N, C-alpha and C positions, 0 to 999 in steps of 0.2 A: 230189181233193186240194185242200185249202184254200190260201188265200194265205198264211196264217200259217206253214204247214209249208214252203211253197216259199221263204219268206223265210229259213229256217234252213239251206237247202241240201238236196241229195239224201241221204236216209238219215241225216241229221244227228241225233244224239240231242238230247233236250231239254237246255237250258242248256249246249250245247257251247261250248268255248273258241274254235271257229272262227268263231262268229257275229260278233264284232266285225270280224275281218279280212274276212269276206265282205261286210259292209256297206261297208267302206272300199274294196274293190277294184271292185266293180261293182254295178249295180242288181239287185234281187231278181226282177225280171220281165223278160222279153223275150229277145232272141237271145243276150245275153252271159252267160246263167246257166251254160252248160256250161264256158265258159272260166273263169268264176270258180271253179267247183269244182275244176278241174284245177290252177289256180294255188295254191289253198289247200293241196291235198295236197302239191304240190312244195315249198312253203315249209316245211311241217311236217317233211318228210323232210330237207331241208337243215339246218334248225335242229337236228334230232336228231343229225345227223352232226357238226355243229359242237360240240355239247355233249359228245358222246362223244370227239371228238378232243381237246378241251380237258381233259376228265377224264383221258384217257390221258396227255397231256403233263404234267398236274399230278402224276399218280401217278409218272411217271418222275422228275420233279424231286424229289418228296418222298422217293422211294426212294434217289436218288443222293446227296442231301444228307448223311445220316449217314455213308456210306462215304467221301465226300470229306473230311468233318470228321475221321473216324477216321484217314484217311491223313495228313491235315495234322498231327494231334496225336501220331501214333505216332512212336516212335523205335526204330530198329534197333540192337540191341546187337552187339558183335563176335561173330564166329562162335564157336560153342561149342567148347571144348577141355578136355580132362581135366586136372584139377589136384587137389591135396590140399585137402580141406575141413577146416578147423580151427575148432572152437568154443571160445570162451574165456569165462572169468568175470573180470570187472573188479573188482579190489580196490584200495584206497588205503591209504596209511600213510606213515610217516616212516622215513628211513634212519638206521641206527645202525652203529657200528663194533664188531666183535666183540672187538677188542683196543684198549683206550684207557687213558689215564692222566690223572687229574685232578690238577693242581698246586694245592695249597692252601697258605695261610699257615702256617708251621711252628707246631706246638704245643710250646712249650719248657717241659719239666718243671722245676720249681724256679726259674722265672724270674718276676719281678714285672712284666715288660714288658706293656703293653697292646697298642695298635696298633703295627704295623710299617710302615715307609715303604719303598716299592719304589724301588730305585736303578737297576735295569736290568731291561728287559723285552724279550723277543724279539718281533719284529713278528708280528702275526697273519697266517696264511697261509704262514709260512715252513716249509720242509722241514728237519727236523733229524735228526741221527743220534744213536744211543745215546751218552750222555756229553756232549752239547752243553749249554751253559748255557742255561736257559730263563728264569730270573728270579733276581734278587739283591735281598735286603733289607738295610737299614741294620744293620750288625753292630757298631757302635761300642760299644753297651752290653755286648754279650757279650765283646768283646775287652777292654774295661776290667775286667770282672769276672774274666776269665781272667788278666790281668796282676796284679790285686790278689791273687788266690789263689796265683799263682805266687810272688809276694814272700813271702806268708805261709808257703808250703811251703818255700821256701829258708831262711827264718828258723828254722823248726822243725827242718830238717835240721841246721843249725848247732847249735841247742840240744841236739839228741840227741847230736851228736858231742861237745860239751862235757860233757854229762852222763855219757857213757860214759867220758870221760877222768877226770872226778872220781871216778866209781865205781871205776875201775881203781886209782887212787891210794889210795882208801879200802880196797880189797881188800888191796893190798900192806901198808898200815899195820896193818890188822887181822890179817893173816897173820903179820906180824912180832911183834905183841903175843902172839899165840897161841904162836908159836915160843919167845918168851922165857918165857912161862908154862910151856910144856912142859919147857924146860930147867931152870926152877926146880923143877918137880916131880921131875925126875931128880936134881937136886942134893940136894934134901931126902930123897929116897929113899936116897942114899948116906950122908947124915948119920945117918939112922935106923939104918943097919947098925952104927954105932958106939955105939949106946945101951948095949950090954952093958958097954962099957968106960968109960962116962961115968956121971956122977952121975945120981941119979934126976931131979933138977930139970932138968938138961941134956937128959936123954932125953925127958922130957915136952915140953920146948921144941921139940925136933926133930920129935916127932910132931905137935905143933900146927902147926909151919911147913909140914909136908908136907900136912896136911889143908887148910890155907889155900891152898897152891899148887895142889892138885888142884881145890879149889872155884873158884879164879880161872880155871884152865884150862877147867873145865866152863862157867863163866859166859861166858868169852870165846867159846867155841864156840857157845853158844846165842845170844849177842848177834851173832855173825858171821852166823848163819843169818837172824836177824831183819833185820839190816842189808842182807843180800843180797836178801831178799824185798822190803823197802821200796824198795831201789834199782831192782829189777826193775819194781816198780809205777810208780815215778816215770818210769822210761824208757818203760814201756808207755803211760803217759798221753801222753807227748810223741809217741810213734810213732802213737797213734790220732789225735791232732790233726794230725800230718803227713799221715797217710793221708786224713783227711777233707779237708784242704786240697788234696791232690793230686786226690782225686775231684771236688771242686768245680772245680778248675782244668781237669781233663780234660773235665768236663761243659760248662763255659763254652766251652772250645775247640771241643767238638763242636757246641754251639749256634751258635758263630760259623761253623763249616763248614756247618751246616744253613741258614744265611742264603743260601747259594748252592744252587739247585735245578737238577739236571741231568736230562736226558731219559733215562728207563730203557729206552725203546724207540724205534726210528726211526718217524717219521710226520710228520703235518701238524699245525701249531699252529692250534688253534681258539680264538678269544677267548671269554671269559665276560663276562657283563653284571653290572654292579653298579648299585645305586640311589643316586643322588646328587641332592639337591634335589627336583625335582618329577617326575623320570622316570628311566628307565634310561639308562646310558651305558657306554661301553667303559672298561675299566681301563687306566690309563696310568702312566708313570713319575712318581713323586712322590706317588702316592695312598697313603693310610694304610689298611691292611688289618688286620682283627682276626684273631687266631689261629683257624685252621680254615676261614677263608673261601676259596672257590675263586677261583683267579686265571686259569687257562687250562687247556686240555685238549690232549693229544697223541693223535691217532688214527692208527691204522695203516690206510691206505687199501687195503692188499692184501687185507683181509678185511672185507667190509661185509655188512649184512643190512637187510631192511625189515620192520618190525613192522606188520602190517595187521590189520584187523577183517573177519571173514567173517560175513555175514548168515546167519541160520539157514535161509533159503530156498536159499542157495547152498552150504551146508555139505555136503549129500549128494554134490555134484559135486567137491568139493575133497578131495584125498587127499595124504598124505605121499609125496614122491618125484616128484610131477608137475612137469614143466618149465614155465617161465614166462618172460615178456618184461617187463623192467623199463623203464619210461618215467619220466624226471624232468621235472617240470613246469617247472623252471628252465631246462632244456636240451632243447627239443623234438626236436632233431636227434640226441640221444644215446639209444641203446637198448642194453640189456645183457641177457644171459641170466641166468636165475635158476632156483631149485629150491625147492619147498616142503619145509622141513625139519621143521617141528613145528606141531601144531595143539593148542590148549588143550582139555582135556576138559570144562571147565566154562565156561559162557557168562556174560555180564554183560548188564545192561539195554542195550537198543538206544538209539541217539541220537534216534530219532523216536517210539518207542513202547515202553512198559514191557512190552507183550506179546511183543515181538520180542526175541530174544536175539542177541548178537554174540559170536563166538569169536575170540580172538587167535591169529594164525598168524605164523610166522617164515619168511620167504623169503630164502634166501641169494643173494647176487649173485656171479656167476661173473666172475672177472677183476677188473681195477682200471682206474681212469681218474682223471687229476688233478682233474677237475671233480666227481667223486663225493665228497661230504662228508656229515657227519652232519646230521640235522635238516632234510633236504630232503624236500618232499612228492613222493611217487612214486605212479604208477599201475601196477599189476601185472596183466598179462593171463595168467591161469593156463589152460593148455591142458587142457581136460576131455574132449575127444573129437576124433578125427582119422579121416577117411575118405580113403584114398588113391585116386588116379586116378578122381575123381568128376566128374560133370557138374553144375555149379553155376549156378543162375540167381538173379537178385534175387527176393526175396519179392514185390515190387510187381508182377512180371509174372505171378504165379499168380492165377487166378480159381477160386474154390470154388463149387460148385453142389451142395449137399447132401453126398453122399458122394464126389463126384468132384472132381478138380482138372484144370485145363487151362491151357495157355499158347498164345499166338499166335505162329506162325512164318511166315517168308516161304515162299510156295509159288508159284514162278514170278514173275509180276508182281503177285500179290495176296498176301493174308494169310489163313491158315487156322488154325482152332482145333485144338489137339492135346491129347487127354487124356493125362495123365502120372501116374506114381506117384511120390510124394514120400518122401524119406528124412529124415535128421537136418536140423535147421535152427537158425539163430541169429536174432538180431534183424534181420539184413540179407539173408542168403542162405539158400537151401534146396537140398538135394541132390535131383536127379531120378534115380531108380533105373530108370525105364522110361518109354518114350514119346518120347525124344529121342535123336539121334545126334550124334557130334562133327561139326562143320562146319556144322550148321544154324544159322540166324539167328533169334533170338528177338526179337519186337517188343514193346516196352514201351508 
């Protein structure tokens, strides 16, 4: 055995890693060689045990770190309990009144008045009963016209009375003349009876007088009829003028009454907006309004509805008769029940895309509330599905792995994964039909 081999140690392979340590521990020749070999083997075994221990400890630390992190980040939900799962479709729209009355500036037929001045206006938000005064307009023009026509009417009534008196006197006079003419005819008829005893000249004179008397009587009768027709025409002209004056007077009085508008139904007074200057403003007393312009509105709060738009993607789930919950954006604490009453059969272009269609739907509001007024934005939750006595978990707690779903539940002091079967779901929750029991705690 050469010195080179002894220098590397007993049975040491060429280029062994022990060689440097052998050189450091002891000489390669002499009595200390056996001790050097044993020390080298012991050092290698100890180093290997240290490496294995460190690796084992590292593995334990690496394996425990995710569990600790999961336990730190996890959140236990309340124990599961059965409840009704309800899936909704959210719709938005504006409130309207099914019974309302819009007060407008009166349209006065036969009147030359332009704008009308408001002299009295009920405050907005007031509750009124049927018959209460809502608004009054300046009626001076109509009252003046009514007084003028009344004076004309009274004058014509007097003229008619005078005309009738004159005509009655003329009738008496004409009748007297006809009576005298009739008496003359009778007189000459008696004289004609004496013609046989009188001379021829006298007899012819009597015949001529009788003919004249008869002609005069006939002329008086004809003239009498003509006079009566003319008198009736004159009287009728006065009566027509009187009736026209009375009609104008009555119309002016009705227009004066129309200047006061009363509530036809009980309800709440809602103001209307008018444009003045550079922007909209409320209508006030003293404002001039043109005929037909709206002034205010009376709405019956006992019957309200919400007109909403249904997206074509939600249309298959919304049906007439479904129950709904009405939320008012102006009053977050106020919720009311509703019902889908009507869905339009034809859609219109959507707000965001021409390819999407929206359908108008009517949702009635059940009950009434003083804060419920028209033109309020409302959110409607239409109930499209209900599962009774269901176990419901948040969708965020469900993990999907291919065709299976699982949730994490408390199992003693740890957490275990549980495969579950899912049912209906909405944007927040999902129904678990199998895999969980009431009372178990789901970890999120």
